[in-house]
N, C-alpha and C positions, 0 to 999 in steps of 0.2 A: 513463733516467726517474730524477729527483731524488726524495729523501724515500722511497725504495723501503723503507727498513726502517720508516719510520712508517706506510705504506700496509699493509705486512704485519701490523704491530702492531694496527691498527684492524680488518683484516679477520679476524684470529684473535679479537679481542675480540668482535666482532660475531657471529662463530660460536658463540662459548661462550655469549654471551648468548641467542642464538636457541635453541640446543639447550636451555639451561635453561628458558627460556619455554615451549618446545614439550614438555619432560618432563611437564608438569602435564597437557596434554591427553593424552599416551600413557597416563599413570598413571589418569586419571579414566576414559578409555575401557576400560582393562582391568578396573578395579572394576565399571563398569557391565556389561561382559560376564559377569562372575562372578555379579553380582546377577541377570542375565537367566537365566542357567544355573540358578541356585538356584530362582528363581520359576517357571520354565516358561513358560507362557503366561499367568500371573496377575500383571497389572500392579499390583495393590493389594499383593501380597506382595513384588513386586520395590521398589516405593516404600518399604516398611515395612523392607525389609533395608537400602536405602540410608540411610534415616533412623537405623537403629540403629547404624550404623558411621561416622556423620557426624563424631564426635569421636575416632575411632581413628586412629592415624598409619599412614599407607599409603606415604609417601615419605621416604626417609632419604638425605640427601646427605653424610652424614657430619659436615659442620659445623652443619646444621641438619635438622629434619624437618617435615613437614606432615600434618595430619589430612585425611580425605577432604574435608569441608567446605572447607578453605582451597585444596585441590588443584582442587576443582569450581569455586571462584570464579575461579581463575587460568587455567583451561583456554581454548583458542581457542573463541571463541563462534560457534555456527552460527546462521544465519538459519532462519527459520520453514520456508522451503522445504526445508531439510536436517533440521531438528530436529522439524518437526511443531509445531503450536501455534496461537496465535490472535494475530493483529495488527489492531488497531483505531486509527481516527482518529476522535476525538470533537470535536464542535464545540459548545464552551460557547456557549449562546444569549445573545449580545449584546443581543438584543432584551429577553429576560428581565431582563437587568442593568439596562438603561436603564429599564424599567418599574419596577423595584425602587427605583433611584435617584430616580425621579420619584414615588415613593409611589402608584405605578398611577394616575397623573394622567388625568383625564377630558377634558384640553384637546383639542379637535378637530384643531388643527393638529399636536400632538405625536403624537397617534394615527395621523393620516393619513401623517405623515412615517415613522412605524414601518413601516406597511403599504406605503408606497411604496419604502421601502429594501429589504424583502424582495422585492417584486415587480421591481425593476429591478437587483438584484444582477449584477454581470459578473464574469467571470474576473479573479482577482487583485485585486478590489476588496474592501476590508473592509467589514463591515455597518456599523461605526461611520462610517466616512467618508461612506458612501451615505447614512446617516441625516441627518448634517449638510447634506450637499448638499439633500437632500429637505426638510429643515426651512427652509433658506434659501429654496428656491423657493415653498414652501407659505406661509410667513409673510409674504413680501415686505416684510420690516421691521416689521410690525404687532406680531408677538409676538416676544419675547425668550426666549432659553433660560434667562435669569435671572429669569423670571415666577415669582411665589410659588406658582403651581399647576403648576409645571413642576420646574425643578432648585433654585430658591431657597427650599426647603422647610426645615422645621425640621431635618431629619435630616441635610442637607448644609450647614447654615450652620455658622459657627464658623471657626476658623483652618484654612487649607487648603481651606475649602469654597467655597460659592457665596453671594455676596450680591447684593442688587437691583441694585447699581450697576455690576456687570459687564457687560462686552460679550460678544458671542456668541463671539469668539475667545478671550476669557479663560476662559469657560465651557468651551468646548471642551477646553483643556487640562486642566481640573481633571476633566471627564468621562473623557478618555483616561487619567488616572491611576487613577481609581476604577475603570474597567474592567479595567485592567491588574492591579490589586489583586484584584479578583473572580476573575480568570483564574488568578492565582497562588494564591488561596485554593482554587480547585477542583482545582489541580494538586496541592495538599498534600493534600486530602482524598483524592483518587484514589489518590495514591501510599499513603497510609495504609491504605486498603482493600486495595490490591494486596499491600502488606507482609504483612499478616494473612492473605492468602488461601494463602500458602505455596507460590508458584510459584518455581521455580529461575530465578535470572539474570533477573528481570523487567527490562524496559526502559520508562521513561516519561519523555517529554521533550515541552516546548512547541515548537511549530512557529511561530517568529517572533512576530509581533504578529497573527497570524490568529484568535486565539482558540481555536486547534486544538491538541489533545494527542494525541500518539502513544502508544499502549501496545501492547507486544509481551510475550507472555506465552509463552515456549517450553515445550513439553511440556504446556501447557494442553489438556484434552480435552472437557470439558463446556460445549458451545458456548453454549446458552440460559442456563446458570447464570452464565457469565463475563460474558455480555452484559447480564444483570440487574444483576450486581454493579457493573458500570461505568456503565451508563445510568440506574441508579436515582438520583433526586435525594435520596432520604432525607428526603423532607418528611414528618414523621410528625404526624398531626393527631388530634385527638379531637372527634367530632361526636355530637349527639344525633340520633336517626332518628325518623322517622314509622313508625308500625305499619301492618300491611296494612289493618286496618279504618279507619285514618283517610284512607288513600290510595287504598282500593278504589274509591270513586265515581269519582275521577279516572280511573282505568284503564279503567273501563267508559265513561265520556264520551269518553275518548281513542280507544278502540277504535271506538266509533260514528261519530266524526269521520273516523277514517282509512278507513272504508268508502267514503266518497265519492270518495276518491283512488286508493286501494290495491286495492279489489276489482274484478277483471276478469271472472271467471267463477264459477259456483257449482257444486261438487262434491256428490254425493249422500251421501258418507260423514260421519256425524255424529260429534259429539264424545261421548266417554263421559260419563255422568252423574258428576260430582264437585263438589268445591267450586267450580270454576269457573263452574258453572251457577248457583250461589248468587248470583254476581255479576252474572248475566245474567237475573234473574228478571223483569225489567222489559220483556224482549224482546216485541215484539207478534206476532211471527211465528216458528213453530218453525224456519223456514228460515234464521233469522238465527244459529242455532248450528250449522248445517253447516259442516263442513270446507272453508275457503277463503273463509268469510265474514268472518273475524275477523282482520284484519291482525296485532292485538298479540297476541291470545290464542292464535292458531294457532302462534305462534312458541314459545308456553310448553310447555316439557317436563315440568315438575312444579309443584305448588303450593307456596306459600309459607307462612310463619307467623310471627307476631312481627314482626321487622324486615325479613323476607325477603318481597319481593313476588312472587317467583316464581323459577323455574329456567328458563335458556335456554341454547341452544347458543353457544358462543363466537363462532361464525361469523356470528350474528345480532345481535351487539352493536352493530355499526356503523350497521346499519339502524334499530334501536330508538333509539339515541342521536340519529339524524337526525329521528326522529319526534318526540322530546322537545324538540328545539331549535325547532320550527316554532311560529311565533307564535300560530297559530290552535289549536294544542293546548295551549301553556302558558296561554293565557287561561282554559283550563277549570279550573285550579287554583283551590282556594278561597283566600279572602283570606289566611289565615294560612299558606297554603302556597305563596304566590307566589314565594318565592325557594327552593323545594324544588331540591336537587342530586341528580340520579340517577346512581349510580355502581355499579360491578360489583365482585365479589369475585374472588379469584384462583380460577382453574379447579380443580374438584374433581368428585368423583362422588358421586351420592346413591342409597340404597338405595330405589328406588320401582320398582314393578312397571311403571308407565307409562313409566318413563325407560330402558327396555332397547333395545338395538340390535336391530331387528326381524330381522336375519339371524343375529347370533351370540348373542343374548339376554345379552349382557354389559352391565354398567353402562356408560353413556355419560358422557363429561365434560361438565360443565355449569359455568355461573357464575350466582351469585346476584345479584339486583337489589335495590338499596337506595335509599330517598329519605332524604337528610340534610337536617336542618333548617338550611337557609342563612339569610342575612341579606343586606341591601343591600350590605355590602363583602365578601360571599362569604368571611367568616372563620369558622375553626372555634371551637367552645367553648373549645377549649384547644390550643395549639400544642406541638409536640414538642420545642421548644427547651428545656423545663424538664427534660427527661431527662439525668440525670447520668452514668448507668451502665447498661449492658445486658448480660445474659448469656445464653447457650444454656443450657436448663435442661429439665426434664420436669414436667409438670403432675401433678395428683392421680391422673390416670388412667394415668400412665405414658407419655403421649404427649409429643413434643417440643413445647417452648415457649420463649418468650423472656420473661425477668424483666427489669422496668424499676424503676429508682430516680430519683425526681424531686426537685427542689430544693425549698426550704421554700416559694417562692411557688408552685410547681406543686403540691406537696402540699396546700395551703389550696384551690386552684381545684379539684383533683380531688375533694377532700372535699365540696365544695359541688355539684360535678357529679354525683357517684355519689349525694349525699343526694337531690337532685332526681329522678334516675332512680329510686331505691327508693320514693319517695313518689308518683310517677305511674306506677309499674310500666312503665317505658320502658326503652330500651336506649342503649348508648353505643357508637358504632362506631370502632373502631381503624383509621385509614386511612393507608397509606403510599403516597406517590406516587399518589394517587387510586385506590388499590385496597383494598377493604375486607378486612383480614385476620381479624377476627372483630368481633362486636357483641353482647357479653354483656349481660344484664340484672344487676340488683343485688338480691340477695335477702337480704342481712344488714345492711342499713343503711349510712350513708356510711362510705367507706373512708379512714382516716386514715393519716398517716405517708409518704404518696406513693410506695407501692411497688405495683406492677401487674404484670399478666402478660398477654402476647399469645399465645393460643391459637389453633388452626385445623388444618387438614390439612396439617401441615408433615412433611417428614422431618428428619433430624439436619442434613444439609448445609446445608438452607434456614435453620434456627434459627441455625446458625454464621454464615451469610452476613448474615442479618438484625441479629444483634447485633453484626457487624463494621461494617456501615454506619451503625448508630445511634452507635456509640462512634465512629467516624471523623467523624461529623458530615454534615451536609447540604451538598450542593452549592449555591453561590450563585445557579445557574441551572440549567436542564435541559442535560443533556450528551447529545446526539444523535450516534448512531453514523453517520457520513457514508461511511465506507470500512472494509471489513474484510476479511480474509482468514484463512480456516480451512484448515490443511494437517495431513492425519493422518500419523501417525508411519510407517506403512507407505510412504506416498508419499514422505516425506522420506528413508527409507532407499533407496528406488529412485533418487531424485535423486543420493544420496551415490555409490551404486554406478555410476550413468552418468557422474557427474563424474569419479570415480576411473578408470574404465576409460578415458575419453576423454583425461584428463590424462596418464596414464602412456603410452598409445599414441601421443599427439602428441608427447610427450618423446623417445620413442624414435625416431620418424620424423625429428624435427628433427635429432637426434644423428647417426643414419645419413647423412642427406643432407650434413651438415656434414663429416664424415669422408670421405665418397665425394669430395666437391667440393674441399675444402682439405686433405685428408690430416692431417699431424701438427698444422698449425694449427688443424684442424677440433677435434682432440681437446681443444686449449687452450680453444676456444670452449665446448666442451660441459662441461669442469670449471668454467668460469665461470658457465655456465648453472645447473648443479647447485648451486653456491654461491648463486646469485642467488634461487633457489626457497627455499632454507634462510632468506637474510635475509628475504624477502618473507614467509613464514609467521611468522617470529621477530617481526617488527615488528607484524603483525596480532595476534599473541598479547600482546605486550608492551602495546600501547596499548588493548586490549580491543575492536578492530574485530570487526566481524561478517562471517563468511564466508556467503555466499549461492550459489545455483546459478548466477545471472548472474556473481557473484564467480569461480566456478570457471571460468566462460567467460573472464573477463578475465585468469586466471592462465594458461589455455591460450594465449590471444592473446600474453601476455607472453613465452610460449615462442618465438613467432614473432618478436616485436620485439626480445627480448633479444639474438638473434643478428645483429640488423640492423646495430648498430654494429660488430660484428666483420666483417661482410661488407663494410661501406664501407671499414674500415681495411684488410682483406686485399686488396681490389680495388685500392686506392691502392697498398699494398706492391708488388703485382705490377706495376704500371704503372711505378713507381719502379726496379724490378729490370730490367725491359725497357729502361729508358733507360740500363742500364749501372752503377748504383749498386751499392755493396756492400749485403749484408744488413743490416748495422747502420746504414747511411746510409738505406736503403729504410724501415726501421721507424721510425726517427726522423723521416723526412719525413712518413710516412703518419699518425704521431700528432701531427703539428704542426697549427698553426690553418691554415695554408695548404694543408695536406695533407687529412685526412679530418675534422679536428675541427670546422671551421666548418659543414660539411654535416650533421654528427650534431648539433650544437646547434640549428640552425635546424629541422632535421626533428623533433627531440624538443620544442621550444618549441611547435610547432604541436599536438603529441600533448598536451603539457600543458594548452595552452589549451582544446582541446576537452574534456578530462577534467574539467577545473576547472568548465567550463560544464555539463557532464552531473552533475557532483556538486551543484552549485548548484541547478539546476532538477528533478533527478530526486528520487524518493522510493523508500523501502524497498529492495527488491533491486537497483534501478537505481543508487542510491547505492553499494550494495556493489560493483557492476560497475565504477562510476567510481573508487572509492577503491582497489581492487585494481589497476586500470589504472594510476593515478597512482604507487601505491607501486612496482609493477612498473617503471615507466620510470626512477625514482630508482635502483632497485637493479640494474637492468640496465645502466644506464650506469656505474655504479661497478665492477660485475664485468666488464663488456666493455672499458672503458677502462684500468682498473687491474690487475685480477686476471689477465686474459689477457696483459696487457703482461709482468707478472712472470715467467709461464712463457715468453714469447717471448725476453726479455732473458736469461734462464737458458739457453736453447738457443743464443742467440748466444754466451754466455759460454763455452760448452762446445764452441764452434767445429763444432757440428752444422749439417747441411744443412736449410734451411728454404726451401721454395720456395712455399708458400700455394697449392699446387695438386697434383694427382696426375698420373700419366702419362696418364690418360683426358681429364682436364679442362684440361690445361695449356694448350692453344690455343683453349679454347671462347671465342668472341666476340672474339678478338684481332684478327681482320681483318675485321671486320663493317663495312660501309660502305653502309647502306641510306639512301636520299634520303627521309626522313620528310617534309620540306616540300613536296617535288615533288607528293606524292599528298594534299595538304591539301584540295583541291577536293572529292575523292571522300570524304573523311573528314567534311567539313564536310556535304555533302549526305547521307551515311549518319546522321549524328548529328542532323541537322534533322529527317530523316523520322522516326527514333526519337523525338525531343522532341515533334513534332506528334502522331504517334500516342499518345504517353503522355498528353499533355494533353488530347486528345480523349477518350481513355478515363476519364481522370480526373474532367473536368468535364461530359462529355456522354453517355458510354455506360454504363460500369460503376461509376465511382465508386470508392471505396475501402472496404473492409470495416471500418469504424470499430468498435473494441471498445468495451467498457464504460467503459473508462479516458477515452474521448472523449465518450461520449454518455450514460453512467450506466446503471446496470443491476446485475442479480446473474447470477453465474454458478456453475454447480455442476459438478464433474467426478463423475460417477456411475458406479460399477462395477457392472455386473449380473451375475447368476448365470450368464447364458447369452446368446449373442449376441441382439441385438434390431434391429428396424427403426427406424432414426432418424426417418423420416417419419411412422411410426405413433405413436411416442412424442410427436413434436411436436405432432401433431394432438390427441392425448389431453391433453397438458398445456395446449394452447391452450384447449381446451374447460374444463379444470378452473379455469383462471385468468381465463378471460374476456377474454384479450388474447392476441396472437401470442406463443408461445414458441418459440425457435429450439433445435433438438437436432442436434448434429453428431458423427460418429463421431470419437473422439479415440485414435489407435492403433489398439487391437483394436476388433472388431466388438462385443464386450460392455462397450464403455466409451464414454460420451457426455459431450459438453460441452453443458450446458443453459444457455441464457440467456433471462433475461426481464427486462422493464422494470416489471413489475407493482408499482404504489405505489411506485416509486422516488423520487417527490417527497415521500412521507411518511417522516418519521424517527420512530423510536421502537422500543423493543425488542418491543413487542406487534406492530408490524408485521413485524419480522423472524421472529418465532415463527410468526405467521399464515402467512408464505410457506413456511416449513419444513413446517408442518402441511400445507398444501396440496400441495406436492410429495410428501410422503410418502404422502397420501391418493391423489393420482393415480396413483403408481407402485407401490402396495401389492401390487397383484396380481402383480408381478414379484419381489416379495420376501415370499413367504408365510411365511417362518419368521424374518423381520426386524423388531422392535419398532421404534417410532419413535426411541427413546433410541439404538439400535444403528445405526440407518439414518443419523441426523444426527450424533451425538457421535463422537468420535475415540478410539480405543484400540488398543493394541499388537496386532498380528496382524490388523488390520481387512482383510477382502478384498473385501466387498462393500459398497454404499451410497455415501454421500457421502465422497469421499475428499479433496475440496478444495472450498471455497466461498469466493466473494469478493463483496463489495458495493461499488459506488462510486456515492455519492449524486450527484444532479443538480448540486449546488452545487460539489462538489469537482471533478466531472469538467470543468466549465469551466474551472476554475484549471489542471488538468492540460493541458487543450487549449491554453490560453493559454501557459502555461510552455514546452510542446514548441515553439509557433511561435517565441516569443523565443529558445528554446535553439538552434534551426537558425539563424535570422537573426542571433543574437548571435556564434555561432560563426564564421560566414562573415564577419561584420564585423570581429570581432577579429583574425582571421588576416590579412584584406585590410590592416588597419593595420599589423599587424606586418611584413609581407613589404614594405609600402610603406617602413617605417622601415628594414627590414634591408636592401633592395635600393636604396633611394633613388630608385626609379622606379615610377610607378604602372602601368606596363605589365605589370610582373612580376605584380603583385597582381590586375590584371585578367585576365590569363591564368590564373591559378591559381584565381580565383573562378569564371571561365567553365568550367573543368573540374569544378569542385566542383558548381557548378549543374547542369551536364549529368549528373553522376553522381547526384545526389539524384533529378532528375526520371526518369532511367533506372530507378531502383530503384523509385520510386512507380510509374512505368508498368507494370514487371513485376508488381508486386503487384496492381495494378488489373486488369490483363489476365488474370492466372492464378488469383486467390483463389477463384474459383468451382468450378474443378476440380482444384487440386492436392490431394494426399492428406494434406497438413497444413495447419495454420491460418496465414493470413497476415493477422492483424488489425493495425490501426492502433492501437497502444498505447504505453505508456511503454518497453517493450522495443524496439519498432520504432524509435521516436525515438533510443534508445540506439545502435541499430545505424547509424542514419543519420549521427548524430554521430561515430561510430567510423570510418564511411566517409570523412567529411570529413577526419578527422585523417590517415587513411592516404593518401587521394588527395593530401593536401597534401604528405605526406612524400615520395612519389615526385616530384611535381612540384618540390619545393624542391631535391631532390638534382641534378635536371636543370638547374634555374635557377642553382645555385651553380656547376656546371661552366661553364654559359655565360658567367657574370660572370667566372669564372678565366681563361677562354680571350680574353675581351674585354680583360681587364687585361693579359694576356699578349702574345705575339707570334705567335699562330696566323695563318696566311696564308689568303687566300680571301675570298669574300664573305661578307656577314653570314649569309646562308642557310647557307653551307658551314660556318661557326662554329657555328651552332645545331645542325646536323646532326652535326657531330663531337662536340658535347657530348651529344647523345642517344645516340650510338652508344658512345662512351666509358664511358658510365654503364650500358648496357644490361645488362652482367653483374650489376651490383647491383640494377638495378630488377627484373629476371625472377627473380634468387635470392630477394629479400626477398618478392616476390609470391608465389613458389612456396612459401616457408615459411609464409606466411599461409594460402594455398589448402589446404596439407597439414593444418594445425591445425584450420581451419574445417571441412573436409571430415571429419576425425575427430569434431568435436563435433557435426556434423550428423548423423553416422550412429549414434554412439554416446552422445551427450550427452543424450538423452531427448526425449520429445515435446514438453514444455512449453516448450522453448527452440528448437525446431527452426525455426520461423518467424523468429525473431531470428537465429539463426545464417545462415540462408539470405539474408537481407537482406545481412549483412556479406559472405558469400562472393560474392554478385552484385556488391555494391559494390567489393570489393577487385579483381575481375576487370576491372570497368568503368573504376575508378580508374586502374588500370595502363594501359589502353588511352587514356584521356583525357590522362594525363600527356604521353604519346608524342604524341598526334595532335590534342589540342585545345588544351592550355596553351601548348605552344611554338609552334603555328602562330599563335595570338592574339597571342602575344608579338611574333613576326616582322611580322604584319600592323599592329600599332599602333605599333610604332617608326617615327618619321618617316624620310623618305627622306633629308633631310639629316644626320641623325643616323648612319644606315646608312653614308652616303659618308664621314662623319668617320671612324668605325671602320675602314672598309675602306682608307681612305687611310693611316691610321696603321699597319695591320697589314702592308699590302703595301710600304709604303716601307720599314719594318724588314726 
């Protein structure tokens, strides 16, 4: 091997750099362990300890030193499934952006196109492109995008804007640029909010041109708080309000009108005498005030006063909103109330004897109803854009509040507004994202200077977050959470433990087998494998890549593939030795292009292609899996080809005996002459039966268990205090949600995976919180000593409640499904083209693709036939698609090795018929095929047993796929090659070989 010194230099350099980079991880983990021991089970104390030592030196390398904060920022990043935390994908509403650019145009074609774009959105289609398509279809050339009442408005005119003379194509370019600017603005606002939140190593990135933004917050624990922080638009507004005496008559009239459609039966229980009866004094019959006869007032928990129209349960807000939207109800508003806007406060509790929980006598959570003085343009009296600074503080009563400072223009408007409120004895509602935070009156005259204060039922964290979002600025459009994953720290630690055990055990088993089968050469392969792992982790730490649980699975798979190149080389060396070559000649030949190198390159190119496609189309942990797989391919090639060669050459120079086998395995597979082609009819029949059964099961009988990644929905991993009946829990939750809810045992009997599609097509923080509240309320009897916060939110040492939660919105699930189809088809197409170019005959590509298609259908069939009774989950999700792509790669790997030998024998002088040449190719590569497959099966079985419940279905798919892929490369790919090569070409090959 030439340039041996240079290779040694780079190997030592890479090893030192890897150790240097990983040292930060070791030190950071050591400091965290000390903090945890110091704090006991108190996470706040642990966090304060780490904050206090942030600037202290914790690593001294002699020539430089590092503080804890510097070490922490350089450590190997762990994904949420290992670290715990929150991952969300936010969809910036392009519809809102377009409305804003068009100044909320009333043009019917424009608004119909917006609606059509929403209704007809397809997987991988952007909203903006669908809008342009809908506008073209609806306008039919009669209305232009550059119309004055659409985009050629005053705000978009000028340089780089829209003028009346532009074509639709020209306007589209401007609008695309403006939309991109809005998404970029949203990205900056969100990043500023997150930076001020104080999460360690946050990750925020835009996802292409989709208008989506990925946010990962490792270690974050307060689920509802984080979602409010990210999803809040921060649209601060100041509105004048109606008083209860001004709007009361409308409420009475609305209640009377609703009786005609909402009252179904009359109960005998009467409403207690209170101020509500004062509003009903005109009732003609006493039965009118009986409980059940008043659709609106029966939902009222407590009476209002001033700007508060009444107190209601949060669960009733949706139905009351629906009441107030009805045309027959709104027409009952007085003329000066025609544009009244009904909004709610943030949830709070009130001290009212009538607002007690009848069972516990505790104060119940309520929301306040307000009526804002709207107008034709639905514009507030003053916008929050005038706020220049916001700080969390405390009011005169010592309660948390937020103080605000306005600019000069805002101060002037604020003085006029407060002056009018003082004169009319009215109130001003402070509204953030359509939620009333407070509605104070003005008792001391107009307020000058532009300084004001938001008060309410806040805690300190809420005021900090509120000041944070006001300072960071408002989002240019609503940001809806369309996908989210929440992982508790205890679940993350369990994943780390499972990954560590499976990795170490898999490594040891591979090492033992290599030494058993190849003797001293096996030790060289193991040393190269060890160095390979060091390089792999070093690269991940150096470039800030994230390690995930599927990523650990990718590393464990790398253990199997890393020795694949060594196996190919060793098997070739053994063949050369049998032909009488010296050890030096055999090694040189095996490392040559016509020896093992061509097969190694072809096999690994197929791996790289499938890994790259997986990385492009995958998201989150699947990207992590693809990334570690790709890095592992590169590092394993380097260590297998170059590092192991250094040890072998050193052995040769020392004149030591190296046989690439042991006394036990020396003659294994050496005289194997099985006629694989002869039994092709039987294998065709068997595979055809399996394929037909699989397709019938998939399309006509069982179907596939499509997970929320493909159909949308929410899943919760809930740990109970003791074993529960999944069927009973499913029925209880279905009743509570009013829609089917699935509950399956996950691992132990005291842990369930709960799946629901409740309101999955509706986005918003309020919907997410409503689902959490319903889940807690329905399961509360199983958690008598657990509060809502402890049930939903994450914290160190959490043992019961929601350990992991995820949400996949309807829109993104379509994209995931579309990406998955394209990923599988794309991988097959790319590999087909590569093999056709590499082997220069389409028959090789056809044989390989036939084998791969067989393997994919086989695995799908197994999942369709078995998912209903297997003790682990077998869902179709992104993990499953990753497994399928991995199977494609390994199936190709096996097939390519055989095909390379077929090509070699055809070019050479092998005697016999074409079928004899193909059979010889299979038999002479059988040792390599079975050895590599055995390595893969060993590591996959290790992951399946010890890798943890969450990836068991993922690993099972790969395990089945590797076994079936080995079968198909032997009994499908090569027979298809034989059957598709023309008779004339076969005769030409046979004549050439037999004449020679």
